[in-house]
N, C-alpha and C positions, 0 to 999 in steps of 0.2 A: 840764360837770357835775362836781361835786366827787366824788372817789374816795377812799374810806377804805380803807387797807390794813390788813387784819386778820391777825395772826399770833400765834404762840406755839409753845412746844415740844410734842413729842408728849405726849398725855395732858393737855394744858392745858384743853381744852374749846372749841377753836376752832369745831368743827362745831356744838356746842350754841349757841354765841353767834351764829354766822352764821345758823342756823335761826331764832333769835329775831328778828334783824333782818329776815329774809325774812317772818316772820309779821306784822311791822309795815309791810309793803308796800315794803320796800327791795329793789332788784335786787341779787342776790348772784352774783358770778362766782367759781367755786371752782377753784383751780389743781390740786387733787387730781383733779377730774373731767376737766379739760383734759389732765392728764398721762396719764390712762387712755385718753382719746380719741385721742391721737397715736400710741398703740401698739396700736390695735385690730388684729385679725387681718387679714393681707394689707397692712397699711400699710407704706410704705417704711421707717419707723423700726423697726418690728418685724423686718423682713427684715434690716436692718443689725445689730440686736441679736443675732439668731440667727446671722448670719454671724460675728460677733465672739466670742460666748460659747459657741456650739454649741447643739445641740438640747435640752440638759438644761434650758434656761430657757424652753422652749416646752411647753405642755400638749398633751394628745392632741387637743383640739378646735381647736388652732391659736392659742390665746390665750397671753398672757405668763404664765409661772409666776413671780409676783412674789417668792414666798418664796425660790425657787432663785436668782433674780437678786440679791435682797437679800443673801443669804449670800455671793455672789461679790464684790459691790462693797464690803461692809463689812469684808471681809478684805484688801482691796487698794485703797489710795487711788488708784493710777493708773487702775485699772478704773473706780472711781467717777467720776473726772474725765473719763474717756473718755465715759461714759454721760451725764454732765451736759452736756458739749460738744455731744452729739448732740441731747439732748431739750430743754434750756432755751430755745434760740431758737425751736423749734417751739411750745413751751408759751406763751412770751411773745407770739408772733404771734397765737395763738388767743385768749389773754386780752384782748389789745388790741382785737381785733375784737368780742368779746362785750361789753366795756365800752362801746364806741362804740354798740352796739345797745341798751344798758340804758334802760329807761323808768321812772324814778322821780326823786324830788327829789335824791337822791344815790345812789351805788352803793357796794357793799362788794366789795373784792377779797380773798378769803380764801386765804392761801397759807402753808404751813409754812416755805417758804424765801424769803419775801418780802424779808428783809434780807440773806440769803446770796447772792441773785441780783440782777439789775438790775430785777426786777419792781417794787421799791419806787418806781422812777422813773415808774411809771404812776399814782402816787397823790399826793394833797395832804396827807394826814395818816396817821399810823401809830397803830393801836390794838393794843396787846400784851395778850394774855390771859396773865396771870402766875399761877404756882402754885408752891408750895414743891417742891423737887426730890424729896423723899421721897414726897410725895403724887402727884407726877407719875409716878414710877416705879410706885407701887401701881396707879394708874388705868390706865396704859398696859398693864401686864402682865396686868391682870384683863380688859381689853377685847380685846387683840390675841392672836393665836396665836404670840406670841414669848416667848422666855425672858427673864428679868430681865437676863441678860447681853446679849442682843440689844438690849433696850430701852436699856441703858446705852450700848451702842455707837452707837445712833441719837442719843441725847442728846448724846454726845460729838462727833458729826459736825455737830450743829446749833450755832448761835450760843449762847454761854453766857448764862445768865439775866440777869446784871448788864449786859452789853453790850446785850442786846435791850431791856431796860427803859430804858437810857440813850438809846436812839434813838427811843423812843416819844413821841408827842404826848399820848397817852391810855393809861392802864393800868387794866385790870379785874383785881382779885385774885380768882381763882376758887377760894377755899378753903372755901366754905360750901355751902349747898344751892341748888336750882334757883330757888326763890322770890327769894332774895337776888340771884342772877345776873340774873333778869328785871328786877328793880328797877334794877340798875346799867345794863343795856342800855337800858332805857326812858329813863333820865336822859340818857345819851349820845345817844340818838336825837333827843331834843328839842334838844340842843345842835347836833347835826349839821344838823338842819332849819334852824335859825337861821343857821348858818354857810353853808349852801348857798344860802339866800335872799340873804344879804349878798353872796356871791360872784356870784350871778346879777345882782343890782342893779349891782354894780361893773362887770361885763362889758358891761352894756347902756348904761352911762353914756357 
């Protein structure tokens, strides 16, 4: 099965685009969801996180306090790398299994860190959702419970816009309204269906 890697910076509209593909009948595997699943209460990974960072990153109900953890890792690159070394292999394993179980003509792997990790190796094509950085900052700060300074820190930790676009096979510029975005997604969907069929025919020859 052909796997499309979907990525983009914070506030770019990845979730909106992945939902549009899902509405078109495409199986979508979401790395953000997998990342939450591997740190569910009582999971080995969450116990490791609590042991390393302390009880301040755990909510009263036993779940992960993401805001507290985010503040710790974005202030300290070594701590961020420690967390990534723990979680990324667990997330990748879960994504690989979910992609193998996908039932559609092609599948989408949506991940904010697709290109920063080895997750891109699970895909055949890269689709980048691109947005001007000023608009990205406005959207992310309006949506999330983070300050503009924290959003800037997250953007700085992610791959820069130019490099991300250079590594893309396909780019959607999401600087307009939802109707325009739907049209762009539908056009790509038709292309991906044709590519998936060609790949399937090649594999069976």
